[in-house]
N, C-alpha and C positions, 0 to 999 in steps of 0.2 A: 455496315452501317447505309444508312442512305441517303446520300449529301447531296442531291438535285433532286429539281422539283415534283410532282405527283404526275403523272400523263393524266389527265381528263381521260377518261372511257369512251371511244368510239361512237359514234352518232349511228343510230340505227338504220342493218341496213347498208353499213362498211364495216365487208370483211375484220374480223377481229384479227388474223394473224397476214393482215397485208399483203392478201393476196394479188390484189394490183399493182403493189410496188416492182419494180423490176429488182433480181435478185442480183446481188456485188460479186455472185461465187462463193463457190469453197474454200475455205478458209481455216485454218489450223491453228491453235494455239499454239504459247514460246513450252515448251516443255519447261518442267518444276517440277524439282523433287517433292519428297512431302515422308518429311520425317519426322517417326513416330514410336517414342519406345512402343514395343509388346507389351511391355508391365502395364505400362497406360491403356493400351486396348483390351486386355484384359480387368483393367479396374474401371471400363468406361462399359463394356459387356457385367459388371457387379454391381453397377446402378445401375442398368435396366431390365434386371432381371430382379432384380429390388424394386424397378417403374412396376414392372409384371405385373408382381404377389401385389402392388398395392395396386393396379387395375382388376383382381379376380377380391379382392376385400369389398375394395365397392360396389364390383358387382354381387356379390353374395349380399353385403346393406342395404341391399336398393326389397325396399318390402314386397313382397306378390301378392300380399293376401286382396281380396276388392275391395273397397271403399264406398261406403253409401254414400248420397242425393245427388244432388245437380254436375255437380265435374267428376262424376266415379269413373265414368267410363274414358273420362280423357286422361285422367289421373292412372289410374293403371294400365292404358296405354304407353302414357310419357313412361313407368316405372316400366315396363318391357323392354322400350325403344334404350332407357338408360340404361338396364345392365346388358342387353346387343352392343351398345356400344361399347362400354365398361369391359367387356369381356370380348371383344374385336382391338380394343389398344393395348390390350393384356399379351394377345396372341398377337401379335404387332412385333411389340416391343419383345417381346419374347424371345420371337425368330429374331428380331435383328441384335438380341443380347449376346446369342448362339453364332449367327455369321463375324459379328465380330470379336466374337471370341477364335472363331475358326479360321478369319486373319493373320491373331495374332499367332493357330498354331502354324499356321501356314510359311508367315516370316522366320519363327523359330527357326523351323526347320531348313527353309533357302537357308539364313545366315550358317548353322549350323555346315549348311555340303557347304558352301562356298569356302567356309573356312578351316572346317576340318582339314584339306587338304595341306597350307599357309604351313602348317608345325611341323610339316609330315620331313622337311624337306632339310629341318635349320640344326646341326649338330646343337649338343650336349655340352 
């Protein structure tokens, strides 16, 4: 959530990245744990995959037929752009879903390797 006021855009001719400002040196962020249950990651991956499928359907739904009239050429170009954008978005969402599921797989594998030795020395 943004709670501070929005900065005005820089004036023309002034570097956007405050290149003229003096650096205060490198800083490290404080360490923080990220607690995410792998099941939640798999759920997120499923949502991303479903969104990718929706993007594919959107791309397929945009008609590609020529349109007559004064704006026909522009409308056809817009449709092609829309199909391309929807296809690209679907591809990125699918990739992200695969990456999230891969992270969950990795965390489960790491947890299994760390915890498998714990019970080995416990008498029954």
